C-alpha positions as CSV (number, residue, x, y, z in Angstrom):
1,M,19.1,63.5,48.7
2,K,21.0,62.5,45.6
3,T,19.2,59.5,44.1
4,L,15.7,58.2,43.5
5,A,16.5,55.6,46.2
6,D,17.1,58.4,48.7
7,L,13.8,60.0,47.8
8,E,12.0,56.7,48.1
9,K,13.5,56.2,51.6
10,I,12.2,59.7,52.6
11,R,8.8,58.9,51.2
12,T,8.6,55.6,52.9
13,A,9.6,57.1,56.3
14,A,7.1,59.9,56.0
15,Q,4.3,57.5,55.0
16,S,5.2,55.3,58.0
17,D,5.1,58.3,60.4
18,M,1.7,59.5,59.1
19,S,0.2,56.1,58.4
20,V,-3.2,55.2,59.8
21,R,-2.3,53.5,63.0
22,S,-5.8,52.5,63.8
23,Q,-9.1,53.0,62.1
24,S,-10.9,53.1,65.4
25,G,-9.2,56.0,67.1
26,K,-9.1,59.8,66.7
27,R,-7.8,61.5,63.5
28,I,-5.8,64.6,63.2
29,I,-5.8,66.4,59.9
30,V,-3.3,69.2,59.1
31,G,-4.0,71.7,56.3
32,M,-0.9,71.4,54.1
33,A,-1.8,73.5,51.0
34,T,0.6,76.3,50.0
35,C,-1.1,78.7,52.4
36,G,-0.8,76.3,55.3
37,I,2.8,75.5,54.6
38,A,3.7,79.2,54.2
39,A,2.0,79.9,57.6
40,G,4.0,77.2,59.4
41,A,2.0,73.9,59.0
42,R,5.1,71.8,58.5
43,P,6.5,72.4,62.1
44,V,3.0,71.9,63.4
45,M,2.7,68.5,61.8
46,N,6.1,67.5,63.0
47,S,5.3,68.6,66.5
48,L,2.0,66.6,66.5
49,L,3.9,63.5,65.2
50,E,6.7,63.9,67.7
51,E,4.4,64.4,70.7
52,L,2.3,61.3,69.8
53,Q,5.5,59.3,69.5
54,I,6.9,60.6,72.8
55,R,3.6,59.7,74.5
56,S,3.5,56.3,72.8
57,I,0.0,57.1,71.4
58,T,-0.7,54.6,68.6
59,D,-4.5,54.9,68.1
60,V,-4.4,58.4,66.5
61,S,-3.8,58.9,62.8
62,V,-2.2,62.1,61.5
63,T,-2.8,63.0,57.9
64,M,-2.6,66.0,55.7
65,T,-5.1,67.7,53.4
66,G,-5.1,70.5,50.9
67,C,-6.7,73.9,51.3
68,L,-9.4,74.2,53.9
69,G,-10.6,77.6,52.5
70,L,-9.6,79.6,55.5
71,C,-6.2,80.9,54.6
72,R,-6.2,83.7,57.0
73,L,-6.5,81.2,59.9
74,E,-3.7,78.9,58.9
75,P,-2.1,76.7,60.0
76,I,-5.3,74.7,60.6
77,V,-5.6,71.4,62.5
78,E,-8.8,69.4,62.7
79,V,-9.2,66.7,65.4
80,I,-11.9,64.2,64.6
81,D,-13.0,61.9,67.4
82,A,-13.9,58.3,66.9
83,D,-17.6,59.3,67.0
84,G,-17.0,61.7,64.1
85,E,-17.2,64.9,66.1
86,K,-14.8,67.5,64.7
87,V,-12.9,70.3,66.4
88,T,-11.0,72.9,64.2
89,Y,-8.0,74.5,65.7
90,I,-6.6,77.7,64.0
91,K,-3.4,79.7,63.9
92,M,-1.5,76.8,65.2
93,D,2.2,76.6,66.0
94,A,4.4,73.8,67.4
95,N,3.7,74.7,71.1
96,K,0.0,74.9,70.5
97,A,0.2,71.5,68.8
98,K,1.8,70.0,71.8
99,R,-1.0,71.5,74.0
100,V,-3.7,69.9,71.7
101,I,-2.1,66.5,72.2
102,A,-1.8,66.9,75.9
103,E,-5.2,68.4,76.6
104,H,-7.5,67.2,73.8
105,I,-6.0,63.9,72.7
106,V,-4.8,62.6,76.1
107,N,-7.3,64.2,78.5
108,G,-10.3,64.8,76.2
109,H,-10.6,68.5,76.9
110,V,-11.0,70.8,73.9
111,C,-8.6,73.8,73.9
112,Q,-11.5,76.3,73.3
113,D,-9.2,79.3,73.0
114,L,-7.5,77.7,70.0
115,T,-10.6,76.7,68.1
116,I,-12.2,78.4,65.1
117,A,-15.0,79.5,67.5
118,S,-12.5,81.8,69.1
119,A,-11.6,83.5,65.9
120,D,-12.3,87.2,65.5
121,T,-15.0,87.2,62.7
122,K,-14.6,91.0,61.9
């Protein structure tokens, strides 16, 4: 990246990748505050986007948010169904992200072992 035009191309491409593809489908939200990024949220987000693209899924939007207040559980991914039901996945990585797409988004089965309910609360 050497010019403002290069930066604008990167921004446009990123916005295109993360744009809301449909208001009626599921939403995936990735915590991308400093704590999330430090814990590996960027590869998680990239994996989610790539897996959706590979599977030609166009009715799921992927967006990012700031701090979700659970830094010790980062990277955090929330999946919100069309009916507003939310599932919070914790301590994600790229492979877990692919699994969430395959099991939760495609087949409708929540990956219970990856959810916040599975966290050790001690």
